[in-house]
C-alpha positions in Angstrom: 0.0 0.0 0.0 1.5 3.3 -1.1 1.3 6.0 1.6 0.9 9.7 1.1 3.7 11.3 3.2 4.7 14.8 4.2 8.2 15.3 5.6 9.2 18.6 7.2 12.8 19.7 6.9 13.2 17.4 3.9 15.7 19.3 1.9 18.8 17.9 3.5 20.3 15.7 6.2 18.0 13.3 8.0 14.8 14.7 6.4 16.1 14.2 2.9 17.2 10.6 3.8 13.7 9.9 5.2 12.0 11.3 2.1 14.2 9.4 -0.3 13.8 6.2 1.7 10.0 6.4 1.7 9.9 7.3 -2.0 12.1 4.3 -2.8 9.4 2.1 -1.1 6.8 3.5 -3.5 5.2 6.1 -1.2 4.1 9.4 -2.6 6.3 11.9 -0.7 6.2 15.7 -0.3 8.8 17.7 1.5 8.3 20.9 3.4 11.3 23.1 4.0 12.3 26.7 4.4 14.8 26.2 1.6 13.2 26.6 -1.8 14.7 23.6 -3.6 13.6 21.1 -6.2 14.3 17.5 -5.3 14.1 14.9 -8.1 11.2 12.5 -7.5 9.7 14.4 -4.6 7.1 17.1 -4.3 8.6 20.2 -2.7 6.9 23.0 -0.8 8.4 26.0 1.1 7.3 27.2 4.5 8.6 29.1 7.5 7.5 27.0 10.5 7.5 30.2 12.6 4.7 31.6 10.6 1.3 30.0 11.3 -0.5 31.2 8.2 2.5 30.2 6.0 2.5 26.7 7.5 -1.2 26.3 7.1 -1.1 27.4 3.4 1.9 25.1 2.6 0.5 22.1 4.3 -2.8 22.5 2.5 -1.0 22.8 -0.8 1.0 19.6 -0.1 -2.1 17.7 1.0 -3.9 18.8 -2.2 -1.0 17.7 -4.3 -0.8 14.3 -2.6 -4.6 13.8 -2.7 -4.7 13.3 1.1 -2.3 12.4 3.8 -1.4 9.2 5.6 1.9 10.0 7.3 3.4 13.2 8.8 7.1 13.1 9.7 8.1 16.1 11.8 11.8 16.3 11.2 12.5 20.1 11.3 14.8 21.1 14.1 17.6 23.5 14.8 20.5 23.0 17.2 21.9 25.0 20.0 25.2 24.7 21.9 26.0 25.8 25.4 25.1 25.4 29.1 22.1 26.9 30.8 23.6 30.4 31.0 25.1 30.5 27.5 22.0 31.3 25.4 19.9 34.4 25.9 16.1 34.5 26.0 15.8 35.3 22.3 17.8 32.1 21.4 15.6 30.0 23.8 12.4 31.4 22.1 13.8 30.8 18.7 14.8 27.2 19.2 11.6 26.3 21.1 9.5 28.0 18.5 11.0 25.9 15.7 11.5 22.6 17.4 8.4 22.4 19.5 5.8 25.0 18.4 6.7 24.7 14.8 5.9 21.0 14.9 2.6 21.8 16.6 1.7 24.2 13.8 2.3 21.5 11.2 0.4 18.9 13.1 -2.6 21.1 13.6 -2.7 21.9 9.9 -2.4 18.2 9.0 -4.8 16.7 11.5 -8.0 17.0 9.4 -6.5 15.1 6.5 -4.9 12.5 8.8 -8.3 11.8 10.4 -9.5 10.7 7.0 -6.7 8.2 6.5 -7.2 4.5 7.1 -3.5 4.2 8.1 -2.6 7.5 9.7 0.5 8.1 11.7 2.8 10.9 12.9 6.5 10.3 13.4 8.4 12.9 15.4 12.2 13.0 14.9 13.3 13.6 18.4 16.8 13.0 19.8 18.7 10.9 22.3 19.3 14.3 23.9 15.8 14.0 25.3 16.8 11.0 27.4 20.5 11.4 28.0 22.4 14.3 29.7 24.8 15.5 27.0 27.3 18.3 27.7 26.6 21.8 26.3 23.2 20.9 25.0 20.8 22.3 27.6 18.5 24.3 25.2 18.5 21.6 22.5 17.8 18.9 25.0 14.9 20.9 26.5 13.3 21.3 23.1 13.7 17.6 22.3 12.5 16.5 25.7 9.3 18.6 25.0 8.9 16.8 21.7 9.2 13.4 23.3 6.6 14.3 26.0 4.4 15.7 23.4 4.6 12.5 21.4 3.3 10.4 24.3 0.5 12.9 25.1 -0.6 13.1 21.5 -0.5 9.3 21.1 -3.2 8.9 23.8 -5.3 11.9 22.6 -5.4 10.6 19.0 -6.2 7.0 19.8 -9.9 7.5 19.1 -9.0 9.0 15.7 -6.9 6.0 14.7 -3.8 8.1 14.4 -0.6 6.5 15.8 2.1 8.8 17.1 5.7 7.7 17.7 9.2 9.2 17.9 12.6 8.3 16.6 15.6 9.3 18.8 18.8 9.5 16.8 22.2 9.6 18.4 24.9 11.9 16.9 24.2 11.7 13.2 26.4 12.6 10.3 24.3 15.6 9.1 25.2 19.1 7.7 24.6 20.6 11.2 27.2 18.3 12.7 29.6 19.0 9.9 29.2 22.8 10.5 29.8 22.1 14.2 33.1 20.4 13.4 34.1 23.1 10.9 33.6 25.8 13.5 35.6 24.1 16.2 39.3 24.8 16.9 40.3 21.2 16.2 37.8 19.5 13.9 39.6 16.1 14.0 39.6 16.1 17.8 36.0 17.1 18.0 35.0 14.4 15.6 37.0 11.8 17.6 35.2 12.9 20.7 31.7 12.6 19.1 32.6 9.1 17.7 34.0 8.0 21.1 30.7 8.9 22.7 28.9 6.4 20.5 29.3 2.9 21.9 29.3 1.4 18.4 32.3 3.6 17.5 30.9 5.8 14.7 28.3 8.4 13.9 24.8 7.3 13.0 23.9 7.4 9.3 20.9 9.4 8.2 19.8 6.3 6.3 19.6 4.3 9.5 17.3 6.9 11.0 15.3 6.9 7.8 14.8 3.1 8.0 13.5 3.5 11.6 11.0 6.2 10.5 10.0 4.0 7.6 9.0 1.2 10.0 7.1 3.3 12.4 5.2 5.0 9.5 4.2 1.7 7.9 1.1 -0.4 8.5 3.5 -3.1 9.8 3.8 -1.0 13.0 0.0 -0.9 13.4 0.2 -1.8 17.1 2.9 0.6 17.9 2.0 4.0 19.3 3.4 6.3 22.0 6.7 4.6 21.5 10.3 5.9 21.0 12.7 4.0 18.7 16.3 4.8 19.6 18.9 4.8 16.8 22.0 5.8 18.6 24.6 3.0 18.6 23.8 2.2 22.2 24.4 5.6 23.7 21.1 5.6 25.6 21.4 2.2 27.2 24.8 0.7 26.9 27.9 1.3 29.1 30.6 -0.8 27.5 33.7 -1.5 29.7 36.8 -0.2 28.0 39.0 -2.6 29.9 39.1 -6.3 29.0 36.7 -8.4 31.1 38.2 -11.5 32.7 36.3 -14.7 32.0 34.4 -16.3 34.8 36.2 -19.0 36.8 34.3 -22.3 37.3 34.0 -21.5 41.0 32.6 -18.0 40.5 29.0 -17.6 41.9 26.4 -17.6 39.2 28.2 -19.8 36.8 25.7 -21.9 34.9 
């Protein structure tokens, strides 16, 4: 069954990988982005998520072009670096307005069409920053924590409408934003090594791995999955590998089977 999908922030990075992945499966995909770009094989629409009227108009255009809507992927997000005292009020309002309220604006505009779909779902691209304390990410973590809490609350509210709501929590992913972060650092190689070392599986997450997780949650195969978070982070959230070799158990050790 081909799904009609709208992906926000679909012009680059994780959003583009999601859009291309779903299109490769035969879904009819439209992307919504502040960048006015044409992407081969995808329907493209431009919107500023900070402008309610602009969002409503662009979402309506996308839904009309798709002939309805089955899946909304909220991927738009901007980053922020620093501790709790390092970003002023304007920066807090900017990040929360895009990452949280911007998603709400898109969801509100898409809900009437989603309620008409026999296989409706919303997938919010969140972050492992919502569940793990990462250094120098207070503002970004606060915004993604709000998205994760919102995902669960919406999931229960939208049960009567048959709309599933889930989240994907990527770890540090090889995206243009991360590349800019490395470029702006004093020692890009050392910064990259530190980011890689933070991932238990020893590398950055691929945008295509995040896209595959979104594809599962968006599909009818996940029909009994709602209010869930699927973490794609190489084990950062839950694993604590020991860097030192672990001695094998001796036969007399307690607990030996």
